[in-house]
Structures are given as C-alpha cells and as structure tokens.
C-alpha positions in Angstrom: -21.5 29.6 -18.7 -21.3 26.0 -19.7 -22.7 25.2 -23.2 -24.6 21.9 -23.6 -25.7 20.4 -26.9 -28.8 18.1 -26.9 -29.8 15.6 -29.6 -33.3 14.3 -28.9 -36.1 13.6 -31.4 -38.9 13.5 -28.8 -40.0 17.1 -28.5 -41.4 16.7 -24.9 -38.2 15.2 -23.6 -36.1 17.7 -25.5 -38.1 20.6 -24.0 -37.9 19.0 -20.5 -34.1 18.7 -20.8 -33.7 22.3 -22.1 -35.8 23.7 -19.3 -34.1 21.7 -16.5 -30.6 22.5 -17.7 -31.3 26.2 -18.3 -32.8 26.5 -14.8 -29.5 25.2 -13.5 -27.5 27.9 -15.3 -26.5 26.1 -18.5 -26.8 27.4 -22.1 -28.6 24.7 -24.2 -28.8 24.2 -28.0 -30.8 21.3 -29.3 -31.4 19.3 -32.5 -34.2 16.8 -33.3 -32.3 14.3 -35.5 -28.8 12.9 -35.9 -27.8 14.8 -39.1 -28.9 18.2 -37.8 -27.2 17.4 -34.5 -23.9 16.6 -36.2 -24.1 19.9 -38.1 -24.9 21.8 -34.9 -22.2 20.2 -32.8 -19.6 20.7 -35.6 -20.4 24.4 -35.9 -19.7 25.4 -32.3 -17.8 24.3 -29.3 -19.7 22.6 -26.5 -18.8 21.7 -22.9 -21.0 18.6 -23.0 -23.3 16.7 -25.4 -26.4 14.7 -24.5 -27.4 12.3 -27.2 -30.4 10.0 -27.5 -29.7 6.6 -29.0 -32.8 6.2 -31.1 -33.0 9.1 -33.6 -33.8 9.5 -37.3 -31.1 10.2 -39.8 -28.1 9.2 -37.8 -28.8 7.2 -34.6 -27.1 8.2 -31.4 -24.4 5.5 -31.7 -23.5 6.6 -35.3 -23.5 10.2 -34.2 -21.2 9.5 -31.3 -18.8 7.6 -33.5 -18.6 10.4 -36.0 -18.1 13.0 -33.3 -15.2 11.0 -31.9 -13.3 11.0 -35.2 -12.5 14.6 -34.7 -13.3 15.3 -31.0 -11.9 13.1 -28.3 -12.4 15.5 -25.4 -16.0 16.7 -25.2 -18.0 14.5 -22.7 -20.9 12.7 -24.1 -23.9 11.4 -22.1 -26.1 8.9 -24.0 -29.8 8.5 -23.3 -31.6 5.3 -24.2 -34.7 3.2 -23.5 -32.4 0.1 -23.9 -30.8 -0.8 -20.6 -29.1 -4.1 -21.1 -25.4 -4.5 -20.3 -24.7 -5.1 -24.0 -26.4 -1.9 -25.0 -24.4 0.1 -22.4 -21.2 -1.5 -23.5 -21.9 -0.7 -27.1 -22.6 2.9 -26.3 -19.4 3.3 -24.3 -17.4 1.6 -27.0 -18.6 4.2 -29.6 -17.1 6.9 -27.4 -19.8 7.8 -24.8 -18.6 8.8 -21.4 -21.8 7.9 -19.5 -25.1 6.2 -20.1 -28.6 7.0 -18.7 -31.6 4.8 -19.2 -35.1 6.2 -19.8 -37.2 7.0 -17.9 -34.8 8.9 -15.7 -35.1 11.4 -12.8 -34.0 14.9 -13.6 -31.9 15.0 -10.4 -29.9 12.0 -11.6 -29.4 13.6 -15.0 -28.2 16.8 -13.5 -25.9 14.9 -11.1 -24.3 13.1 -14.1 -24.0 16.3 -16.1 -22.2 17.9 -13.2 -19.9 15.0 -12.7 -18.9 14.9 -16.3 -18.2 18.6 -16.4 -16.2 18.4 -13.2 -14.2 15.5 -14.6 -13.6 17.4 -17.9 -12.4 20.5 -16.0 -10.0 18.4 -14.0 -8.6 16.8 -17.2 -8.2 20.2 -18.8 -6.5 21.6 -15.7 -4.1 18.7 -15.6 -2.5 20.1 -18.8 -2.4 23.6 -17.4 0.7 25.0 -15.6 0.4 28.5 -14.1 2.9 30.7 -12.3 1.3 34.0 -11.1 -0.5 35.3 -14.2 1.5 33.3 -16.7 -0.2 30.1 -17.9 1.0 27.3 -20.3 -1.0 24.4 -21.7 1.1 21.4 -22.4 -1.7 19.9 -24.6 -2.7 22.8 -26.8 0.8 24.5 -26.6 -0.9 27.8 -25.8 0.7 30.4 -23.6 -0.9 33.4 -22.1 -0.2 36.1 -19.5 -2.9 38.1 -17.8 -5.3 36.6 -20.4 -3.2 37.9 -23.3 -2.1 35.1 -25.7 1.7 35.0 -26.3 3.1 33.3 -29.5 6.2 31.3 -28.9 8.5 29.3 -31.1 8.8 25.6 -30.4 12.2 26.1 -28.6 10.9 29.0 -26.6 7.9 26.9 -25.5 10.2 24.1 -24.4 12.3 26.5 -22.5 9.3 28.1 -20.8 7.9 24.8 -19.9 11.2 23.8 -18.2 11.1 27.0 -16.1 7.4 26.6 -15.2 7.9 23.0 -14.1 10.8 24.2 -11.9 9.5 27.4 -10.3 11.7 29.2 -7.7 14.6 26.8 -8.6 17.9 28.1 -9.9 18.6 26.4 -13.2 22.2 26.2 -14.4 23.0 26.7 -18.1 24.2 23.1 -18.2 20.9 21.8 -16.8 18.9 24.0 -19.3 21.1 22.8 -22.2 20.6 19.1 -21.3 16.9 19.4 -20.7 15.9 21.8 -23.4 18.4 21.0 -26.1 19.4 17.5 -25.1 23.1 18.4 -25.7 26.2 18.5 -23.6 26.8 22.0 -22.4 29.5 23.9 -24.3 31.0 26.8 -22.4 31.8 28.7 -25.6 28.2 29.0 -26.8 25.7 31.7 -25.8 22.7 30.0 -27.4 20.9 29.6 -24.0 21.3 33.2 -23.1 20.0 34.3 -26.5 16.9 32.2 -26.3 16.2 33.3 -22.7 16.4 36.9 -23.9 13.9 36.0 -26.7 11.6 34.4 -24.2 11.9 37.3 -21.7 10.9 39.8 -24.3 7.8 37.9 -25.2 6.5 37.1 -21.6 7.6 40.3 -19.9 7.0 43.0 -22.5 4.3 45.3 -21.3 4.2 43.8 -17.8 5.7 45.5 -14.7 6.5 42.2 -13.0 9.7 40.5 -14.3 9.6 36.7 -14.0 12.9 35.2 -15.3 15.9 36.5 -13.3 19.6 36.1 -13.9 22.0 34.8 -11.2 25.4 36.0 -12.4 27.7 33.0 -13.2 25.1 30.6 -11.8 22.1 30.5 -14.1 18.4 31.6 -14.3 15.4 31.3 -12.0 11.7 31.8 -12.5 10.4 33.7 -9.4 
C-alpha cells in the first residue's frame, strides 16, 4: 500500500483529502502545520507528499525546501490558492514536482497523485537490475535474492553488476579484468577466480539454482 503524507491546515480540506485518498487504497497520515508536518515526514518514509502552500509555522514553500535538503526522491504535490505563473515557478523551484490550484476537483487530484507515483516507480525501477530472483540496485547498492538481502563488498558488487548487465553472455577473464579492475589482464594472477568464488558463495548459498557458471579455459557466464 502506498503511504501518502498530507500537510494542510484547513481541517475540512484535510479531512476531504484523507477520505478520498483512503477510498482509493492509500494510507494517509496528516499534519495541520508546517513544523509538525516536517516532524511527521522525517519520522517515516512516504511514497508521496501533498503540501499546502499557506500554513502556520513553516509555510509550504519553506517545508518543501527543507525536505529537499535530505530527500530528493519523494514526489511532492503542492496545493495553493495562488495560481499565477510566478507562484507555480516558485513552487517548482523549491523542489515540488507538481502544482494544483484550489479549488480543485478530486478526480484531478487523484489523477496527479497516480501520475506522480507511476513516475516515481519508473524512476526507481530504472536503477533496478534483476536476473531471475536476483536483484541489484545501482543507486542504493543493495542486492537481494528471493527477497533476502545479500551483503557484498565494493569489488563483489562491481563484479555482480558486470554480470547482470551482460546476462547469458560468456565473459572472458580479460574482459572482466578490464571492466571490473580496469587493469590489463595478467595470465599469472587468479584474483578474478578468487573474487568470483567469493561472489558465488554469497549469491548461491542456500539456493538450489546456480547462476554463475564456469566455461573451462574460456571464462564465466551468468545464466
């Protein structure tokens, strides 16, 4: 379930937003002023934030600016009674992703919420590489298999990323050395084989399906 944070000082509008969003399957937490909203939004992860511009304590623009100092990812939809181009530009420049002028139709609000969440999901997925049940996130550097988090060293992560960007392709030791170590391949070293064994133990231990396979005298393949 998507979790949405609402910062709105008008109790009627806040209640209307909460009701409409919950009816559409969202979990909603709300705050009635900018300071309590900042505390609420900092205490938990949200999929989207809806922020009114005119609020006591911190106004919506100040709140948005503070949020963006530590969180560049969560989509923010600003609500305001001020609809001039200058007002919209100001809101977007503080870090908002979209701008909705009051009074608004709930259908339009829900459409914009859906669009922002869809865009966020696409952005998140663009950093995610999966092969069967093994997933790697190039942004967060997290790796998991079958939903189980796997801790890798920096070099192991680079090596796995190389394999996952080249699935079902035979990678020679020279290719791996040049891409993962940025060095010329030395036939006398077994460093690649050692690290691949480290990697195998971490991503294959406890799983029946082996993913990294050896081709004798040729290299390795993820398949």
